[in-house]
mmCIF file of the N, C-alpha and C atoms, coordinates in Angstrom:
data_MODEL
# 
_entry.id   MODEL 
# 
loop_
_atom_site.group_PDB 
_atom_site.id 
_atom_site.type_symbol 
_atom_site.label_atom_id 
_atom_site.label_alt_id 
_atom_site.label_comp_id 
_atom_site.label_asym_id 
_atom_site.label_entity_id 
_atom_site.label_seq_id 
_atom_site.pdbx_PDB_ins_code 
_atom_site.Cartn_x 
_atom_site.Cartn_y 
_atom_site.Cartn_z 
_atom_site.occupancy 
_atom_site.B_iso_or_equiv 
_atom_site.pdbx_formal_charge 
_atom_site.auth_seq_id 
_atom_site.auth_comp_id 
_atom_site.auth_asym_id 
_atom_site.auth_atom_id 
_atom_site.pdbx_PDB_model_num 
ATOM 1   N N  . UNK A 1 1  ? 110.740 116.892 64.483  1.00 0.00 ? 1  UNK A N  1 
ATOM 2   C CA . UNK A 1 1  ? 110.218 116.006 65.399  1.00 0.00 ? 1  UNK A CA 1 
ATOM 3   C C  . UNK A 1 1  ? 108.814 116.311 65.705  1.00 0.00 ? 1  UNK A C  1 
ATOM 4   N N  . UNK A 1 2  ? 107.889 115.181 65.627  1.00 0.00 ? 2  UNK A N  1 
ATOM 5   C CA . UNK A 1 2  ? 106.418 115.461 65.687  1.00 0.00 ? 2  UNK A CA 1 
ATOM 6   C C  . UNK A 1 2  ? 105.864 115.068 66.962  1.00 0.00 ? 2  UNK A C  1 
ATOM 7   N N  . UNK A 1 3  ? 104.692 115.439 67.456  1.00 0.00 ? 3  UNK A N  1 
ATOM 8   C CA . UNK A 1 3  ? 104.162 115.140 68.791  1.00 0.00 ? 3  UNK A CA 1 
ATOM 9   C C  . UNK A 1 3  ? 103.499 113.982 68.495  1.00 0.00 ? 3  UNK A C  1 
ATOM 10  N N  . UNK A 1 4  ? 103.473 113.048 69.608  1.00 0.00 ? 4  UNK A N  1 
ATOM 11  C CA . UNK A 1 4  ? 102.836 111.810 69.636  1.00 0.00 ? 4  UNK A CA 1 
ATOM 12  C C  . UNK A 1 4  ? 101.568 111.796 70.523  1.00 0.00 ? 4  UNK A C  1 
ATOM 13  N N  . UNK A 1 5  ? 100.609 111.082 70.044  1.00 0.00 ? 5  UNK A N  1 
ATOM 14  C CA . UNK A 1 5  ? 99.506  110.928 70.925  1.00 0.00 ? 5  UNK A CA 1 
ATOM 15  C C  . UNK A 1 5  ? 99.384  109.580 71.717  1.00 0.00 ? 5  UNK A C  1 
ATOM 16  N N  . UNK A 1 6  ? 100.492 108.834 71.793  1.00 0.00 ? 6  UNK A N  1 
ATOM 17  C CA . UNK A 1 6  ? 100.457 107.739 72.575  1.00 0.00 ? 6  UNK A CA 1 
ATOM 18  C C  . UNK A 1 6  ? 100.574 107.936 74.069  1.00 0.00 ? 6  UNK A C  1 
ATOM 19  N N  . UNK A 1 7  ? 99.498  107.528 74.731  1.00 0.00 ? 7  UNK A N  1 
ATOM 20  C CA . UNK A 1 7  ? 99.755  108.049 76.304  1.00 0.00 ? 7  UNK A CA 1 
ATOM 21  C C  . UNK A 1 7  ? 100.793 107.244 76.903  1.00 0.00 ? 7  UNK A C  1 
ATOM 22  N N  . UNK A 1 8  ? 101.497 107.882 77.789  1.00 0.00 ? 8  UNK A N  1 
ATOM 23  C CA . UNK A 1 8  ? 102.545 107.508 78.526  1.00 0.00 ? 8  UNK A CA 1 
ATOM 24  C C  . UNK A 1 8  ? 102.009 106.552 79.845  1.00 0.00 ? 8  UNK A C  1 
ATOM 25  N N  . UNK A 1 9  ? 102.227 105.329 79.801  1.00 0.00 ? 9  UNK A N  1 
ATOM 26  C CA . UNK A 1 9  ? 101.949 104.658 80.919  1.00 0.00 ? 9  UNK A CA 1 
ATOM 27  C C  . UNK A 1 9  ? 102.808 104.546 81.997  1.00 0.00 ? 9  UNK A C  1 
ATOM 28  N N  . UNK A 1 10 ? 102.392 104.821 83.283  1.00 0.00 ? 10 UNK A N  1 
ATOM 29  C CA . UNK A 1 10 ? 103.228 104.864 84.672  1.00 0.00 ? 10 UNK A CA 1 
ATOM 30  C C  . UNK A 1 10 ? 102.832 103.698 85.278  1.00 0.00 ? 10 UNK A C  1 
ATOM 31  N N  . UNK A 1 11 ? 104.147 103.208 86.221  1.00 0.00 ? 11 UNK A N  1 
ATOM 32  C CA . UNK A 1 11 ? 103.858 102.245 87.116  1.00 0.00 ? 11 UNK A CA 1 
ATOM 33  C C  . UNK A 1 11 ? 103.375 102.847 88.384  1.00 0.00 ? 11 UNK A C  1 
ATOM 34  N N  . UNK A 1 12 ? 103.038 102.022 89.360  1.00 0.00 ? 12 UNK A N  1 
ATOM 35  C CA . UNK A 1 12 ? 102.491 102.346 90.481  1.00 0.00 ? 12 UNK A CA 1 
ATOM 36  C C  . UNK A 1 12 ? 103.325 103.410 91.429  1.00 0.00 ? 12 UNK A C  1 
ATOM 37  N N  . UNK A 1 13 ? 104.447 103.179 91.430  1.00 0.00 ? 13 UNK A N  1 
ATOM 38  C CA . UNK A 1 13 ? 105.444 104.013 92.178  1.00 0.00 ? 13 UNK A CA 1 
ATOM 39  C C  . UNK A 1 13 ? 105.398 105.580 91.386  1.00 0.00 ? 13 UNK A C  1 
ATOM 40  N N  . UNK A 1 14 ? 105.550 105.352 90.049  1.00 0.00 ? 14 UNK A N  1 
ATOM 41  C CA . UNK A 1 14 ? 105.496 106.863 89.467  1.00 0.00 ? 14 UNK A CA 1 
ATOM 42  C C  . UNK A 1 14 ? 104.248 107.491 89.407  1.00 0.00 ? 14 UNK A C  1 
ATOM 43  N N  . UNK A 1 15 ? 103.078 106.901 89.367  1.00 0.00 ? 15 UNK A N  1 
ATOM 44  C CA . UNK A 1 15 ? 101.863 107.296 89.427  1.00 0.00 ? 15 UNK A CA 1 
ATOM 45  C C  . UNK A 1 15 ? 101.681 107.913 90.985  1.00 0.00 ? 15 UNK A C  1 
ATOM 46  N N  . UNK A 1 16 ? 102.189 107.214 92.075  1.00 0.00 ? 16 UNK A N  1 
ATOM 47  C CA . UNK A 1 16 ? 101.951 107.771 93.349  1.00 0.00 ? 16 UNK A CA 1 
ATOM 48  C C  . UNK A 1 16 ? 102.969 109.063 93.685  1.00 0.00 ? 16 UNK A C  1 
ATOM 49  N N  . UNK A 1 17 ? 104.007 109.082 92.949  1.00 0.00 ? 17 UNK A N  1 
ATOM 50  C CA . UNK A 1 17 ? 104.904 110.400 93.098  1.00 0.00 ? 17 UNK A CA 1 
ATOM 51  C C  . UNK A 1 17 ? 104.119 111.438 92.054  1.00 0.00 ? 17 UNK A C  1 
ATOM 52  N N  . UNK A 1 18 ? 103.625 111.036 90.972  1.00 0.00 ? 18 UNK A N  1 
ATOM 53  C CA . UNK A 1 18 ? 102.944 112.187 90.253  1.00 0.00 ? 18 UNK A CA 1 
ATOM 54  C C  . UNK A 1 18 ? 101.740 112.745 90.900  1.00 0.00 ? 18 UNK A C  1 
ATOM 55  N N  . UNK A 1 19 ? 100.961 112.074 91.682  1.00 0.00 ? 19 UNK A N  1 
ATOM 56  C CA . UNK A 1 19 ? 99.810  112.635 92.251  1.00 0.00 ? 19 UNK A CA 1 
ATOM 57  C C  . UNK A 1 19 ? 100.000 112.881 93.776  1.00 0.00 ? 19 UNK A C  1 
ATOM 58  N N  . UNK A 1 20 ? 101.216 112.512 94.383  1.00 0.00 ? 20 UNK A N  1 
ATOM 59  C CA . UNK A 1 20 ? 101.514 113.062 95.633  1.00 0.00 ? 20 UNK A CA 1 
ATOM 60  C C  . UNK A 1 20 ? 101.056 112.104 96.893  1.00 0.00 ? 20 UNK A C  1 
ATOM 61  N N  . UNK A 1 21 ? 100.784 110.771 96.551  1.00 0.00 ? 21 UNK A N  1 
ATOM 62  C CA . UNK A 1 21 ? 100.236 109.759 97.459  1.00 0.00 ? 21 UNK A CA 1 
ATOM 63  C C  . UNK A 1 21 ? 101.140 108.746 97.539  1.00 0.00 ? 21 UNK A C  1 
ATOM 64  N N  . UNK A 1 22 ? 100.922 107.763 98.541  1.00 0.00 ? 22 UNK A N  1 
ATOM 65  C CA . UNK A 1 22 ? 101.655 106.551 98.758  1.00 0.00 ? 22 UNK A CA 1 
ATOM 66  C C  . UNK A 1 22 ? 101.306 105.327 97.773  1.00 0.00 ? 22 UNK A C  1 
ATOM 67  N N  . UNK A 1 23 ? 102.152 104.510 97.404  1.00 0.00 ? 23 UNK A N  1 
ATOM 68  C CA . UNK A 1 23 ? 101.917 103.269 96.624  1.00 0.00 ? 23 UNK A CA 1 
ATOM 69  C C  . UNK A 1 23 ? 100.788 102.317 97.147  1.00 0.00 ? 23 UNK A C  1 
ATOM 70  N N  . UNK A 1 24 ? 101.023 102.487 98.561  1.00 0.00 ? 24 UNK A N  1 
ATOM 71  C CA . UNK A 1 24 ? 99.733  101.643 99.229  1.00 0.00 ? 24 UNK A CA 1 
ATOM 72  C C  . UNK A 1 24 ? 98.496  102.310 98.927  1.00 0.00 ? 24 UNK A C  1 
ATOM 73  N N  . UNK A 1 25 ? 98.555  103.487 99.050  1.00 0.00 ? 25 UNK A N  1 
ATOM 74  C CA . UNK A 1 25 ? 97.062  104.319 98.682  1.00 0.00 ? 25 UNK A CA 1 
ATOM 75  C C  . UNK A 1 25 ? 96.632  103.957 97.284  1.00 0.00 ? 25 UNK A C  1 
ATOM 76  N N  . UNK A 1 26 ? 97.530  103.868 96.466  1.00 0.00 ? 26 UNK A N  1 
ATOM 77  C CA . UNK A 1 26 ? 97.340  103.474 94.910  1.00 0.00 ? 26 UNK A CA 1 
ATOM 78  C C  . UNK A 1 26 ? 96.674  102.030 94.986  1.00 0.00 ? 26 UNK A C  1 
ATOM 79  N N  . UNK A 1 27 ? 97.085  101.150 95.813  1.00 0.00 ? 27 UNK A N  1 
ATOM 80  C CA . UNK A 1 27 ? 96.616  99.867  95.896  1.00 0.00 ? 27 UNK A CA 1 
ATOM 81  C C  . UNK A 1 27 ? 95.149  99.809  96.493  1.00 0.00 ? 27 UNK A C  1 
ATOM 82  N N  . UNK A 1 28 ? 94.823  100.725 97.374  1.00 0.00 ? 28 UNK A N  1 
ATOM 83  C CA . UNK A 1 28 ? 93.574  100.818 97.980  1.00 0.00 ? 28 UNK A CA 1 
ATOM 84  C C  . UNK A 1 28 ? 92.627  101.271 96.968  1.00 0.00 ? 28 UNK A C  1 
ATOM 85  N N  . UNK A 1 29 ? 93.121  102.390 96.198  1.00 0.00 ? 29 UNK A N  1 
ATOM 86  C CA . UNK A 1 29 ? 92.172  102.819 95.184  1.00 0.00 ? 29 UNK A CA 1 
ATOM 87  C C  . UNK A 1 29 ? 92.006  101.954 94.142  1.00 0.00 ? 29 UNK A C  1 
ATOM 88  N N  . UNK A 1 30 ? 92.901  101.169 93.862  1.00 0.00 ? 30 UNK A N  1 
ATOM 89  C CA . UNK A 1 30 ? 92.707  100.141 92.757  1.00 0.00 ? 30 UNK A CA 1 
ATOM 90  C C  . UNK A 1 30 ? 91.634  99.207  93.278  1.00 0.00 ? 30 UNK A C  1 
ATOM 91  N N  . UNK A 1 31 ? 91.707  98.559  94.487  1.00 0.00 ? 31 UNK A N  1 
ATOM 92  C CA . UNK A 1 31 ? 90.931  97.422  94.955  1.00 0.00 ? 31 UNK A CA 1 
ATOM 93  C C  . UNK A 1 31 ? 89.329  98.238  95.056  1.00 0.00 ? 31 UNK A C  1 
ATOM 94  N N  . UNK A 1 32 ? 89.261  99.571  95.374  1.00 0.00 ? 32 UNK A N  1 
ATOM 95  C CA . UNK A 1 32 ? 88.048  100.114 95.404  1.00 0.00 ? 32 UNK A CA 1 
ATOM 96  C C  . UNK A 1 32 ? 87.426  100.707 93.927  1.00 0.00 ? 32 UNK A C  1 
ATOM 97  N N  . UNK A 1 33 ? 88.173  100.328 92.959  1.00 0.00 ? 33 UNK A N  1 
ATOM 98  C CA . UNK A 1 33 ? 87.938  100.750 91.592  1.00 0.00 ? 33 UNK A CA 1 
ATOM 99  C C  . UNK A 1 33 ? 87.615  102.222 91.366  1.00 0.00 ? 33 UNK A C  1 
ATOM 100 N N  . UNK A 1 34 ? 88.532  103.086 92.295  1.00 0.00 ? 34 UNK A N  1 
ATOM 101 C CA . UNK A 1 34 ? 88.207  104.432 92.084  1.00 0.00 ? 34 UNK A CA 1 
ATOM 102 C C  . UNK A 1 34 ? 89.108  104.974 90.898  1.00 0.00 ? 34 UNK A C  1 
ATOM 103 N N  . UNK A 1 35 ? 90.129  104.289 90.470  1.00 0.00 ? 35 UNK A N  1 
ATOM 104 C CA . UNK A 1 35 ? 90.978  104.700 89.451  1.00 0.00 ? 35 UNK A CA 1 
ATOM 105 C C  . UNK A 1 35 ? 91.174  103.662 88.409  1.00 0.00 ? 35 UNK A C  1 
ATOM 106 N N  . UNK A 1 36 ? 91.336  104.140 87.032  1.00 0.00 ? 36 UNK A N  1 
ATOM 107 C CA . UNK A 1 36 ? 91.384  103.360 85.983  1.00 0.00 ? 36 UNK A CA 1 
ATOM 108 C C  . UNK A 1 36 ? 92.934  102.617 85.958  1.00 0.00 ? 36 UNK A C  1 
ATOM 109 N N  . UNK A 1 37 ? 93.007  101.344 85.610  1.00 0.00 ? 37 UNK A N  1 
ATOM 110 C CA . UNK A 1 37 ? 94.404  100.685 85.378  1.00 0.00 ? 37 UNK A CA 1 
ATOM 111 C C  . UNK A 1 37 ? 94.460  99.688  84.374  1.00 0.00 ? 37 UNK A C  1 
ATOM 112 N N  . UNK A 1 38 ? 95.584  99.391  83.892  1.00 0.00 ? 38 UNK A N  1 
ATOM 113 C CA . UNK A 1 38 ? 95.647  98.332  82.929  1.00 0.00 ? 38 UNK A CA 1 
ATOM 114 C C  . UNK A 1 38 ? 96.494  97.056  83.546  1.00 0.00 ? 38 UNK A C  1 
ATOM 115 N N  . UNK A 1 39 ? 96.130  95.974  83.562  1.00 0.00 ? 39 UNK A N  1 
ATOM 116 C CA . UNK A 1 39 ? 96.646  94.920  84.124  1.00 0.00 ? 39 UNK A CA 1 
ATOM 117 C C  . UNK A 1 39 ? 97.313  94.089  83.040  1.00 0.00 ? 39 UNK A C  1 
ATOM 118 N N  . UNK A 1 40 ? 98.560  94.075  82.940  1.00 0.00 ? 40 UNK A N  1 
ATOM 119 C CA . UNK A 1 40 ? 99.167  93.418  81.931  1.00 0.00 ? 40 UNK A CA 1 
ATOM 120 C C  . UNK A 1 40 ? 99.457  92.042  82.150  1.00 0.00 ? 40 UNK A C  1 
ATOM 121 N N  . UNK A 1 41 ? 99.648  91.819  83.493  1.00 0.00 ? 41 UNK A N  1 
ATOM 122 C CA . UNK A 1 41 ? 99.890  90.533  84.086  1.00 0.00 ? 41 UNK A CA 1 
ATOM 123 C C  . UNK A 1 41 ? 99.623  90.547  85.471  1.00 0.00 ? 41 UNK A C  1 
ATOM 124 N N  . UNK A 1 42 ? 99.796  89.423  86.147  1.00 0.00 ? 42 UNK A N  1 
ATOM 125 C CA . UNK A 1 42 ? 99.270  89.421  87.548  1.00 0.00 ? 42 UNK A CA 1 
ATOM 126 C C  . UNK A 1 42 ? 100.219 90.563  88.399  1.00 0.00 ? 42 UNK A C  1 
ATOM 127 N N  . UNK A 1 43 ? 101.402 90.664  88.041  1.00 0.00 ? 43 UNK A N  1 
ATOM 128 C CA . UNK A 1 43 ? 102.553 91.573  88.694  1.00 0.00 ? 43 UNK A CA 1 
ATOM 129 C C  . UNK A 1 43 ? 102.584 92.822  87.991  1.00 0.00 ? 43 UNK A C  1 
ATOM 130 N N  . UNK A 1 44 ? 102.206 92.859  86.784  1.00 0.00 ? 44 UNK A N  1 
ATOM 131 C CA . UNK A 1 44 ? 102.452 94.253  85.948  1.00 0.00 ? 44 UNK A CA 1 
ATOM 132 C C  . UNK A 1 44 ? 101.107 95.105  85.866  1.00 0.00 ? 44 UNK A C  1 
ATOM 133 N N  . UNK A 1 45 ? 101.028 96.144  86.381  1.00 0.00 ? 45 UNK A N  1 
ATOM 134 C CA . UNK A 1 45 ? 100.018 97.114  86.342  1.00 0.00 ? 45 UNK A CA 1 
ATOM 135 C C  . UNK A 1 45 ? 100.389 98.484  85.704  1.00 0.00 ? 45 UNK A C  1 
ATOM 136 N N  . UNK A 1 46 ? 99.711  99.204  84.933  1.00 0.00 ? 46 UNK A N  1 
ATOM 137 C CA . UNK A 1 46 ? 100.060 100.510 84.255  1.00 0.00 ? 46 UNK A CA 1 
ATOM 138 C C  . UNK A 1 46 ? 98.909  101.329 84.437  1.00 0.00 ? 46 UNK A C  1 
ATOM 139 N N  . UNK A 1 47 ? 99.286  102.712 84.537  1.00 0.00 ? 47 UNK A N  1 
ATOM 140 C CA . UNK A 1 47 ? 98.199  103.805 84.691  1.00 0.00 ? 47 UNK A CA 1 
ATOM 141 C C  . UNK A 1 47 ? 98.497  104.865 83.541  1.00 0.00 ? 47 UNK A C  1 
ATOM 142 N N  . UNK A 1 48 ? 97.319  105.258 83.042  1.00 0.00 ? 48 UNK A N  1 
ATOM 143 C CA . UNK A 1 48 ? 97.356  106.522 82.152  1.00 0.00 ? 48 UNK A CA 1 
ATOM 144 C C  . UNK A 1 48 ? 97.119  107.522 82.964  1.00 0.00 ? 48 UNK A C  1 
ATOM 145 N N  . UNK A 1 49 ? 98.123  108.481 83.260  1.00 0.00 ? 49 UNK A N  1 
ATOM 146 C CA . UNK A 1 49 ? 97.929  109.583 84.170  1.00 0.00 ? 49 UNK A CA 1 
ATOM 147 C C  . UNK A 1 49 ? 96.791  110.513 83.900  1.00 0.00 ? 49 UNK A C  1 
ATOM 148 N N  . UNK A 1 50 ? 96.435  110.897 82.514  1.00 0.00 ? 50 UNK A N  1 
ATOM 149 C CA . UNK A 1 50 ? 95.386  111.620 82.278  1.00 0.00 ? 50 UNK A CA 1 
ATOM 150 C C  . UNK A 1 50 ? 93.960  111.043 82.656  1.00 0.00 ? 50 UNK A C  1 
ATOM 151 N N  . UNK A 1 51 ? 94.019  109.806 82.274  1.00 0.00 ? 51 UNK A N  1 
ATOM 152 C CA . UNK A 1 51 ? 92.649  109.032 82.946  1.00 0.00 ? 51 UNK A CA 1 
ATOM 153 C C  . UNK A 1 51 ? 92.391  109.001 84.335  1.00 0.00 ? 51 UNK A C  1 
ATOM 154 N N  . UNK A 1 52 ? 93.589  108.865 85.078  1.00 0.00 ? 52 UNK A N  1 
ATOM 155 C CA . UNK A 1 52 ? 93.496  108.617 86.629  1.00 0.00 ? 52 UNK A CA 1 
ATOM 156 C C  . UNK A 1 52 ? 93.111  110.076 87.130  1.00 0.00 ? 52 UNK A C  1 
ATOM 157 N N  . UNK A 1 53 ? 93.605  111.192 86.572  1.00 0.00 ? 53 UNK A N  1 
ATOM 158 C CA . UNK A 1 53 ? 93.338  112.504 86.959  1.00 0.00 ? 53 UNK A CA 1 
ATOM 159 C C  . UNK A 1 53 ? 91.920  112.834 86.652  1.00 0.00 ? 53 UNK A C  1 
ATOM 160 N N  . UNK A 1 54 ? 91.434  112.420 85.392  1.00 0.00 ? 54 UNK A N  1 
ATOM 161 C CA . UNK A 1 54 ? 89.991  112.534 85.247  1.00 0.00 ? 54 UNK A CA 1 
ATOM 162 C C  . UNK A 1 54 ? 88.892  111.905 86.184  1.00 0.00 ? 54 UNK A C  1 
ATOM 163 N N  . UNK A 1 55 ? 89.430  110.701 86.611  1.00 0.00 ? 55 UNK A N  1 
ATOM 164 C CA . UNK A 1 55 ? 88.635  109.810 87.501  1.00 0.00 ? 55 UNK A CA 1 
ATOM 165 C C  . UNK A 1 55 ? 88.754  110.525 88.777  1.00 0.00 ? 55 UNK A C  1 
ATOM 166 N N  . UNK A 1 56 ? 89.981  110.947 89.306  1.00 0.00 ? 56 UNK A N  1 
ATOM 167 C CA . UNK A 1 56 ? 90.039  111.588 90.611  1.00 0.00 ? 56 UNK A CA 1 
ATOM 168 C C  . UNK A 1 56 ? 89.210  112.912 90.782  1.00 0.00 ? 56 UNK A C  1 
ATOM 169 N N  . UNK A 1 57 ? 89.108  113.686 89.517  1.00 0.00 ? 57 UNK A N  1 
ATOM 170 C CA . UNK A 1 57 ? 88.441  114.960 89.535  1.00 0.00 ? 57 UNK A CA 1 
ATOM 171 C C  . UNK A 1 57 ? 86.817  114.827 89.926  1.00 0.00 ? 57 UNK A C  1 
ATOM 172 N N  . UNK A 1 58 ? 86.305  113.445 89.823  1.00 0.00 ? 58 UNK A N  1 
ATOM 173 C CA . UNK A 1 58 ? 84.974  113.039 90.105  1.00 0.00 ? 58 UNK A CA 1 
ATOM 174 C C  . UNK A 1 58 ? 84.659  113.203 91.605  1.00 0.00 ? 58 UNK A C  1 
ATOM 175 N N  . UNK A 1 59 ? 85.912  113.100 92.481  1.00 0.00 ? 59 UNK A N  1 
ATOM 176 C CA . UNK A 1 59 ? 85.690  113.041 93.766  1.00 0.00 ? 59 UNK A CA 1 
ATOM 177 C C  . UNK A 1 59 ? 85.960  114.532 94.384  1.00 0.00 ? 59 UNK A C  1 
ATOM 178 N N  . UNK A 1 60 ? 86.259  115.347 93.555  1.00 0.00 ? 60 UNK A N  1 
ATOM 179 C CA . UNK A 1 60 ? 86.592  116.792 93.890  1.00 0.00 ? 60 UNK A CA 1 
ATOM 180 C C  . UNK A 1 60 ? 85.357  117.377 94.658  1.00 0.00 ? 60 UNK A C  1 
ATOM 181 N N  . UNK A 1 61 ? 85.587  118.089 95.826  1.00 0.00 ? 61 UNK A N  1 
ATOM 182 C CA . UNK A 1 61 ? 84.571  118.668 96.605  1.00 0.00 ? 61 UNK A CA 1 
ATOM 183 C C  . UNK A 1 61 ? 84.691  120.338 96.575  1.00 0.00 ? 61 UNK A C  1 
ATOM 184 N N  . UNK A 1 62 ? 83.541  120.890 96.286  1.00 0.00 ? 62 UNK A N  1 
ATOM 185 C CA . UNK A 1 62 ? 83.407  122.426 96.047  1.00 0.00 ? 62 UNK A CA 1 
ATOM 186 C C  . UNK A 1 62 ? 83.987  123.125 97.373  1.00 0.00 ? 62 UNK A C  1 
ATOM 187 N N  . UNK A 1 63 ? 84.687  124.233 97.310  1.00 0.00 ? 63 UNK A N  1 
ATOM 188 C CA . UNK A 1 63 ? 85.091  124.869 98.369  1.00 0.00 ? 63 UNK A CA 1 
ATOM 189 C C  . UNK A 1 63 ? 83.879  125.466 99.404  1.00 0.00 ? 63 UNK A C  1 
ATOM 190 N N  . UNK A 1 64 ? 84.131  125.520 100.679 1.00 0.00 ? 64 UNK A N  1 
ATOM 191 C CA . UNK A 1 64 ? 82.969  126.144 101.519 1.00 0.00 ? 64 UNK A CA 1 
ATOM 192 C C  . UNK A 1 64 ? 83.101  127.543 101.431 1.00 0.00 ? 64 UNK A C  1 
ATOM 193 N N  . UNK A 1 65 ? 82.016  128.318 101.329 1.00 0.00 ? 65 UNK A N  1 
ATOM 194 C CA . UNK A 1 65 ? 82.000  129.701 101.244 1.00 0.00 ? 65 UNK A CA 1 
ATOM 195 C C  . UNK A 1 65 ? 82.491  130.318 102.700 1.00 0.00 ? 65 UNK A C  1 
ATOM 196 N N  . UNK A 1 66 ? 83.151  131.286 102.691 1.00 0.00 ? 66 UNK A N  1 
ATOM 197 C CA . UNK A 1 66 ? 83.743  131.811 103.947 1.00 0.00 ? 66 UNK A CA 1 
ATOM 198 C C  . UNK A 1 66 ? 82.848  132.816 104.425 1.00 0.00 ? 66 UNK A C  1 
ATOM 199 N N  . UNK A 1 67 ? 81.669  133.065 103.962 1.00 0.00 ? 67 UNK A N  1 
ATOM 200 C CA . UNK A 1 67 ? 80.738  133.963 104.648 1.00 0.00 ? 67 UNK A CA 1 
ATOM 201 C C  . UNK A 1 67 ? 80.213  133.587 105.961 1.00 0.00 ? 67 UNK A C  1 
ATOM 202 N N  . UNK A 1 68 ? 80.309  134.548 106.737 1.00 0.00 ? 68 UNK A N  1 
ATOM 203 C CA . UNK A 1 68 ? 79.846  134.280 108.136 1.00 0.00 ? 68 UNK A CA 1 
ATOM 204 C C  . UNK A 1 68 ? 80.850  133.778 109.062 1.00 0.00 ? 68 UNK A C  1 
ATOM 205 N N  . UNK A 1 69 ? 81.973  133.264 108.541 1.00 0.00 ? 69 UNK A N  1 
ATOM 206 C CA . UNK A 1 69 ? 82.915  132.651 109.224 1.00 0.00 ? 69 UNK A CA 1 
ATOM 207 C C  . UNK A 1 69 ? 84.001  133.505 109.874 1.00 0.00 ? 69 UNK A C  1 
ATOM 208 N N  . UNK A 1 70 ? 84.015  134.800 109.339 1.00 0.00 ? 70 UNK A N  1 
ATOM 209 C CA . UNK A 1 70 ? 84.895  135.867 110.153 1.00 0.00 ? 70 UNK A CA 1 
ATOM 210 C C  . UNK A 1 70 ? 84.214  136.622 110.960 1.00 0.00 ? 70 UNK A C  1 
ATOM 211 N N  . UNK A 1 71 ? 82.884  136.406 111.199 1.00 0.00 ? 71 UNK A N  1 
ATOM 212 C CA . UNK A 1 71 ? 82.024  137.328 112.008 1.00 0.00 ? 71 UNK A CA 1 
ATOM 213 C C  . UNK A 1 71 ? 82.616  137.332 113.516 1.00 0.00 ? 71 UNK A C  1 
ATOM 214 N N  . UNK A 1 72 ? 82.866  138.418 114.040 1.00 0.00 ? 72 UNK A N  1 
ATOM 215 C CA . UNK A 1 72 ? 83.427  138.386 115.568 1.00 0.00 ? 72 UNK A CA 1 
ATOM 216 C C  . UNK A 1 72 ? 82.101  138.682 116.479 1.00 0.00 ? 72 UNK A C  1 
ATOM 217 N N  . UNK A 1 73 ? 82.123  137.997 117.678 1.00 0.00 ? 73 UNK A N  1 
ATOM 218 C CA . UNK A 1 73 ? 81.110  138.236 118.736 1.00 0.00 ? 73 UNK A CA 1 
ATOM 219 C C  . UNK A 1 73 ? 81.428  139.388 119.544 1.00 0.00 ? 73 UNK A C  1 
ATOM 220 N N  . UNK A 1 74 ? 80.665  140.162 119.872 1.00 0.00 ? 74 UNK A N  1 
ATOM 221 C CA . UNK A 1 74 ? 80.960  141.295 120.938 1.00 0.00 ? 74 UNK A CA 1 
ATOM 222 C C  . UNK A 1 74 ? 80.184  140.983 122.266 1.00 0.00 ? 74 UNK A C  1 
# 
């Protein structure tokens, strides 16, 4: 058996489950053009999970340093 390089395309519900959000949030992200999608017809939309994850990585915020947060006042 050989590995395939063909991307697996997910539907909206599958993508929502894969990234842990609701299908309604997927709709809002599509409308805002925050995630890439493939529209095959008016009712058929598919997503490449790797491309969606790459797009979402652009929204990643750096962690806030914990320095000074644990100081106690006397």
